[in-house]
C-alpha positions in Angstrom: -48.1 -59.4 -27.0 -46.9 -55.8 -26.7 -43.7 -55.0 -28.5 -40.9 -53.0 -26.9 -38.4 -51.1 -29.2 -35.2 -49.7 -27.7 -33.0 -47.2 -29.4 -29.6 -48.3 -30.6 -27.8 -46.5 -27.8 -28.9 -49.3 -25.5 -27.0 -51.8 -27.7 -24.8 -52.9 -24.8 -27.7 -53.7 -22.6 -30.3 -55.2 -24.9 -30.2 -57.0 -28.3 -30.8 -54.7 -31.3 -34.4 -54.5 -32.5 -37.6 -55.3 -30.7 -38.8 -57.7 -28.1 -42.2 -58.9 -26.9 -43.3 -59.3 -23.3 -46.6 -59.9 -21.7 -48.3 -57.3 -19.6 -51.3 -55.0 -19.2 -49.4 -51.8 -18.5 -46.1 -50.3 -19.7 -44.6 -51.1 -16.3 -45.6 -54.8 -16.5 -44.1 -55.1 -20.0 -40.9 -53.3 -19.0 -40.7 -55.7 -16.0 -40.4 -58.5 -18.5 -37.6 -56.7 -20.2 -35.9 -56.0 -16.9 -36.1 -59.7 -16.0 -34.5 -60.6 -19.4 -31.8 -57.9 -19.2 -31.2 -56.9 -15.5 -28.8 -54.0 -16.4 -31.6 -52.3 -18.2 -33.7 -51.4 -15.0 -31.0 -49.0 -13.7 -30.9 -47.2 -17.0 -34.6 -46.6 -17.3 -35.8 -46.3 -13.6 -34.3 -44.3 -10.7 -34.0 -45.5 -7.1 -37.6 -44.8 -6.5 -38.7 -46.9 -9.4 -39.7 -43.9 -11.5 -38.8 -43.3 -15.1 -35.6 -41.3 -15.2 -35.6 -37.7 -16.2 -33.7 -38.3 -19.5 -35.6 -41.3 -20.6 -38.7 -40.9 -22.9 -41.4 -43.5 -23.4 -43.8 -43.5 -26.3 -46.9 -45.7 -26.6 -47.4 -45.8 -30.3 -47.1 -42.2 -31.4 -48.0 -40.7 -28.0 -45.3 -39.5 -25.7 -46.1 -40.5 -22.2 -45.5 -38.2 -19.2 -42.8 -39.8 -17.1 -44.9 -39.6 -14.0 -47.7 -41.9 -15.3 -45.8 -43.8 -18.0 -45.5 -47.1 -16.1 -49.3 -47.2 -15.4 -50.4 -46.6 -19.0 -52.5 -49.5 -20.2 -51.4 -51.5 -23.3 -53.0 -54.0 -25.6 -51.6 -57.0 -27.5 -50.9 -54.8 -30.5 -49.2 -51.9 -28.6 -45.7 -50.7 -29.5 -43.6 -49.2 -26.7 -40.6 -47.1 -27.6 -37.9 -46.4 -25.0 -35.3 -43.7 -25.9 -33.0 -41.3 -24.4 -34.2 -37.7 -24.2 -31.5 -35.3 -25.4 -31.2 -31.8 -24.1 -28.7 -28.9 -24.1 -25.9 -28.4 -26.5 -25.0 -25.5 -28.8 -26.2 -24.7 -32.3 
């Protein structure tokens, strides 16, 4: 089954490490994670069920565009990484 890896900043919402959920798309796999950890949905998706602006999803080593990320097909060996996109700040 596809593996989902969340960054440590989600430690209060999901257990540390990785989890596996069935699904044929990133969205289906994440739906399994949302069922397991209901508070996670609001962090990753907005009110229109789109990936939030400051969340980035990688499928393996490929960064997915937020607009199509949930529809991206996965295989049983896929690794999905969900992390917070950082922006701004001073050098």
